[in-house]
N, C-alpha and C positions, 0 to 999 in steps of 0.2 A: 432609486431609479425605478421607473415604471417597468412592469413585467410584460412579457409576451403573453398571448392568449393561452397557450397550453403549458407554460412553464410552472404554474402552481401545482401540477400533478407530477412533476419530476423533482426529486430532491436536488437541491443546489449542488451537492457534491457529486451527483451522478450526471449532471446535465452535459458536461463536456464529453463524457464517454458515450452518452446517448446520441449526441450529434454525430460523433465519429462513427458509431455503429450504423446509423442511418446513411451517412455519406458512403461508407464502404459498401453497404447493401445496394444503394442506388447505382454505384459503379458496376457491381457484379451483375445487376439486373439489366443494365443498359437502358433503363427507363422504358422498356418495351413491355406492353401488357402481355404479349404472347409468351414471355420468358418466365412467367410465374407458374411453377409446377403444382399440380394437385388441386387446382381451383376451377371447378366446373360451375360454381355458384354464379348466378347472374350478378353483375355489378350494377347497383342502383345509382343512377345519377341524381343527386339531390337538387331540388329546385326551391329556392327561397323567395320566389317572386310571385306576385299576383298576376296571372296572365292577362287580366283586364286593365291593369294599371299601365298608364302611358307616361313617358317622360319626354318632354319637348327637347329637341337638340339645341343647345345654347350656341350663340355665336362667339367663338373663341379665336376669330381670325386675328385679333389684335394681340393675342397672347404671344410674347416673344419666344417662349419655350416652356415646356412642361418637364420639370426635373423630378424624377422619382428617386428617393433615397431608400436603400435597403442594406442588408448585411451579407456576409458570405458564409455564415456559420449556422444556418437554420434549415438544413435539408428536411424534406424535399422542396421547401419553399424558396430558398436561396442558398446557393453553394457554388464553388468553383469545380467545374467538371474536369474530365481527363485531359481535355485540350486547353486547360487553364482559362476557360471562359466563364464569365458570370452566367449562371444558369439557374433554373428552378421555376416552380409554379408562379411565384410572384413576378419574376422577370418576364416570363411570357405573358402573364396577365397584364402587366404594365404596358407592354408593347401592343397588346390587343386593345387596351383602352385608348392609347394614342392613335391607333389605326381607325377606330370608330369615330374619333373626334377630328380626323384628317390632320393629325399633328405628328405623323411619323418623322417628318423632316425636321421637326423641332422637339423631338422626344429624346430625353437623356435619362439614363439609369446609372446611378452611381452607388457603389458599395462603400460603406463606412463601418467602423466598429460600432457595436450596439450603443455604447454609452455616448457616442457623438451624434447620433441621429437628431435628437431634439435640439441640440446646440446648433446644428447646421440649419435647421428650419428657422430657428430664432434669428440666425445671422443672415437669413435671406438666401441661403445657398441651395435651397430646394423648395419645391411647391408641394410635395407629397411624400409621405412615408408609407411604404408598402412592405412591412416587416413583421406584422402581427402584434402591433402595440395594443395592449389590453384596453378595452373600453370600460372605464369606471368613473367614479365621481371626480377623481383627480384629473384624469386626462380630458374628460368632457368639459372641464372648466378652462382648459387651455386650447383645445382643438375642436374642429368640426370633424365628423366622420361620415363617410359614405354609408350607403346601405350595406349590410353584411353580405359578403360574397361566399362565405363558407363558415360552417360551424363544425366543431370537433365533438362528436357525440361520445357518450359512454357506451361501451359494448361488453357483452359477455363472450368469452371464449371457453370452449369445453373440448374434451377429448372426443374424437369421432365415435368412440364406442361407449360414451357415457349414457346414452339413452335420453338425454335432456332434450326437451322440445317445448315450443310454445303451447299453452300459456306458461311462461317460465316461472311465475310465482307459484303455481301449483307444482311444477316439476322440481322445484328447489326444496320441497318438503323433505326434511331429514337429510338434506345435502349440506355440504360446507363450501362456502365461496371464499376465494382469496381476494383480499384487497390490500392496497399499500397504506401503511400507517401514515396518518395525517393528510391523506390526499382528499381532494374533492369527491372522489369516487367512494371512498369509505363513508364520508358524510352523507352522500346521496343514498347509498345502499342502506345505511342505518335508518334513514327516514322512509324510503320507498319500500324497502323489504325488511322492515323492522323485526318481523317475527321469524325471519329466516336466519340460519346460523352462518356466521362468517369468521374467518381467521385472518388476523392482521400480520402482514409481513413487512419487513423493513425496506424491501426494494421490490420492484416489479420483477426483476430477474428471479429472485427467490420464490416469488409467488408462482411464476410460470414453470419453474423447475418442479415445484410441488404439484402443479397440474399434470405435468408429463408423468410424474411418478404416481399419479392417482391418489395423492394425499389430500387434495381438494378436488371437487367435481367441476368447478368453473372458476374463472378469474374475471373480475369486473374492473375495467380500467379505461383509459382513453383509446378511442378507435384508431388513432394515428399510429401510436407505438405498437398496438396489438396487430394492426394490419401488416406492418413490416416484420414483426416477429413471425407471424404466420407464414410469410413468404420466404423466410430465411432458413438456413440449415439448422439454426438453433432450435427450431420447433420440431425438427425431425418428422415433419408432415403428420404430426400427431393430432392436430386440433383444427377446429373451425369456429367461425362466429355462430352464435345461436341467438335467436330472438331478434327483436327490432333494435334500432338505435335509440338511445335515450338522450333527449335534449333538455337542458334546464339552464335558463339564464342565471338563476340563483346560485347554482353550483358550478356550472361549466362556462359561464361568461356569456357575453352578448355576441360572440362570433368574431370573425376576422373582417376588417374593413380598411379602406384607405383612409389614412390620417391626413387632414388638411388644415391650413392655418385658419384661425378665426377671421371672420369678415370676408372670406373668399367664397361667397355664395355661388359665383359663376363656376368655380372649380367643383364645388359640391354637386351642382346641377349637371355639369359636364360628366363627371365620373359616374354619377348615378345613371345618366342616360346611357353611357358606354357599357356599364355593367349589365344593364337590362338588355341591351342589344346583343351583348356577348352571350348572355343566357339564352335568348330567344333564337339566335342563329346557329347554335350548336358549337360555338367556339369554346364555351365553358366545358361542355361535355368532353370535347377533344382534349383539353388541357387536364381535366380531372382524370380521365383514363390514362393519360400519359404519366402522370405523377402519382396517382393512387390506384395502381392496377388491381389491387385486391378489393378496393372500395372501403369506404368508411361507414356506409349506411346499409 
């Protein structure tokens, strides 16, 4: 079965616990940016669009409905909230897409188990998947994809008292960095920081524990899980992001995009138009701050 965008950096045996941790944290935080303690750092809103590029608005008046398919187990992108409602970044983004296309009265968002999403599209039970389906050779042979609306970068976290500062390559001289065994981030670090020392851990949790205990001077992993760890009580307010975000299609994938059936160029044009409008009119920034209050970049 095809993977989600960020699952390759989470060991399969840990994935369920990771989702449960994020969902619990989201409930505690109430999805409010103001409820994150200890973070005075400015949140950078990523922009993946060329400001000069224009997308014409397609005529979708004859479209009977636009049905988005997602899941309930991928917080903060899609999950069931405290009021038992389908919620999340993807859910709100789908509604925003429908709004930009004047399709709110014909917009449907349905949650299915992950393994049933592609079967549902093949059976004509939905027009779009918005659940983080990875963009790779296998999936591009079966589907069209919108422009990416989000990338999950690699980031370093370090103790507040570590003294590490950009340029990080120089600061890491004679330091030890924690990475998760077999992860894309271990591979990226080995290539980009090959002369710097790193220690391999079997899980992200053990690497972050080592960071808190000053056994390593930084941890390099995916910004999503690190951002929620920083905002949680598990970090004990010990640490912060340091240096820029690292993007690499080779190691971290092609980003998150809406998945659409082959041959539906009208939908591809429509979703791309809507995503560009959402980016330009501030809706993306609003959703980003709501669901990623610590920021990924």
